[in-house]
C-alpha positions in Angstrom: -53.0 -23.0 8.2 -53.9 -19.4 7.4 -50.8 -17.1 7.8 -52.9 -13.9 7.6 -54.7 -14.8 10.8 -51.6 -15.4 12.9 -50.6 -12.9 15.5 -47.2 -11.2 15.6 -45.8 -13.5 18.4 -47.0 -16.6 16.5 -45.4 -15.3 13.3 -42.1 -14.6 15.1 -42.2 -18.2 16.5 -42.8 -19.6 13.1 -40.0 -17.6 11.5 -37.5 -18.6 14.3 -38.5 -22.3 13.7 -37.9 -21.9 10.0 -34.6 -20.2 10.5 -33.5 -23.0 12.8 -34.5 -25.6 10.1 -32.4 -23.6 7.5 -29.4 -23.5 9.7 -29.7 -27.3 10.4 -30.0 -28.0 6.7 -26.8 -25.9 6.0 -24.9 -27.8 8.6 -25.9 -31.1 7.2 -24.9 -30.0 3.7 -21.5 -28.9 4.9 -20.9 -32.1 6.8 -21.8 -34.2 3.7 -19.5 -32.1 1.6 -16.6 -32.5 4.0 -17.2 -36.3 4.1 -17.3 -36.5 0.3 -14.2 -34.4 0.1 -12.3 -36.7 2.5 -13.4 -39.8 0.6 -12.4 -38.2 -2.7 -8.9 -37.3 -1.4 -8.4 -40.8 0.0 -9.5 -42.5 -3.2 -7.4 -40.2 -5.5 -4.2 -39.7 -3.5 -4.2 -42.6 -0.9 -1.7 -44.7 -2.9 0.9 -41.9 -2.9 3.2 -40.7 -0.2 2.3 -37.0 -0.1 5.6 -36.0 1.6 7.7 -37.2 -1.4 8.0 -34.6 -4.2 9.0 -37.2 -6.8 5.9 -39.2 -6.0 3.8 -36.0 -6.4 5.3 -35.4 -9.8 4.6 -39.0 -10.8 1.0 -38.6 -9.6 0.6 -35.4 -11.5 2.0 -37.1 -14.6 -0.4 -39.9 -14.3 -3.3 -37.5 -13.9 -2.2 -35.6 -17.1 -1.7 -38.9 -18.9 -5.3 -39.9 -18.0 -6.6 -36.6 -19.4 -4.5 -36.5 -22.6 -4.1 -40.2 -23.3 -0.8 -39.4 -24.9 2.5 -41.2 -24.4 4.9 -38.8 -22.7 7.8 -39.5 -20.5 7.0 -38.8 -16.8 8.6 -35.6 -15.6 10.2 -37.3 -12.6 12.2 -39.9 -14.5 15.2 -37.6 -15.0 15.7 -35.3 -11.9 18.3 -33.3 -13.8 15.7 -32.3 -16.5 13.3 -31.4 -13.7 15.9 -29.3 -12.0 16.7 -27.5 -15.3 13.0 -26.9 -15.9 12.6 -25.5 -12.4 15.7 -23.3 -12.9 14.4 -22.0 -16.2 11.0 -21.2 -14.6 12.8 -19.4 -11.7 14.8 -17.3 -14.1 11.7 -16.3 -16.0 10.0 -15.4 -12.7 13.1 -13.4 -11.7 13.0 -11.4 -15.0 9.3 -10.8 -14.6 9.8 -9.7 -10.9 12.6 -7.4 -11.9 10.4 -5.7 -14.5 7.6 -5.4 -12.0 10.0 -3.9 -9.5 11.3 -1.4 -12.0 7.8 -0.4 -12.9 7.0 0.0 -9.2 10.1 2.1 -8.6 9.1 4.3 -11.6 5.6 4.8 -10.2 7.1 5.5 -6.7 9.5 8.1 -8.1 6.6 9.8 -10.0 4.5 9.9 -6.8 7.4 11.4 -4.9 7.8 14.1 -7.5 4.1 14.8 -7.5 4.1 15.1 -3.7 7.2 17.3 -3.8 5.5 19.6 -6.4 2.4 19.7 -4.3 4.4 20.6 -1.2 6.2 23.4 -3.0 2.8 24.7 -4.3 1.4 24.6 -0.8 4.5 26.5 0.6 4.1 29.1 -2.2 0.4 29.5 -1.5 1.1 29.8 2.2 3.8 32.5 1.5 1.4 34.4 -0.8 -1.3 34.1 1.9 1.2 35.5 4.5 2.0 38.4 2.1 -1.6 39.2 1.7 -2.2 39.0 5.5 0.8 41.3 6.1 -0.5 43.8 3.5 -4.0 43.7 5.1 -2.5 44.2 8.6 -0.5 47.2 7.4 -3.6 48.6 5.7 -5.6 48.1 8.9 -2.9 49.9 10.9 -2.9 52.8 8.4 -6.7 53.1 8.5 -6.7 53.0 12.3 -4.1 55.8 12.4 -6.2 57.8 9.9 -9.4 57.2 12.0 -7.5 58.4 15.1 -6.4 61.5 13.3 -9.9 62.2 12.0 -11.3 61.8 15.6 -8.7 64.2 16.9 -9.6 66.6 14.1 -13.3 66.3 14.9 -12.6 67.0 18.6 -10.5 69.9 17.7 -13.2 71.4 15.5 -15.8 70.8 18.1 -13.7 72.7 20.7 -13.3 75.5 18.2 -17.0 75.5 17.5 -17.9 75.6 21.2 -15.4 78.4 21.7 -16.9 80.4 18.8 -20.4 79.7 19.9 -19.6 80.8 23.5 -18.1 84.1 22.1 
């Protein structure tokens, strides 16, 4: 099949068929992955009751034991030690969260100060702009009065000139 001799509609048809094939392949791959994942979960965790936390700890211990091949006591044999370990972890997390909160409050205060400084600068710039506008307005009024005075002077001189020229 020579692709160079195909017309535009034939090429579009060919591309749409190929796109459909790709989509079908992706769907089959996803279905196989989901099936494999379900089989893996059933094989690995099927013997455990997932709703029981002590069984989950036992399962995790067995997984670690398989990886490390070392003789350690399972974590779940002594619930009091588990509780103490959890409490220690919670205290560590609390300390870290408090330090994070203090850092966030410090950044928040700095941002507020920066915004307040920016607001004051903006107010000052606005006030200076208002002062400049006021000065320009006064200057315009003064120049308008001077122009009116000059116009009246010109009219006065023109009248005098007409009077002198008529005499």
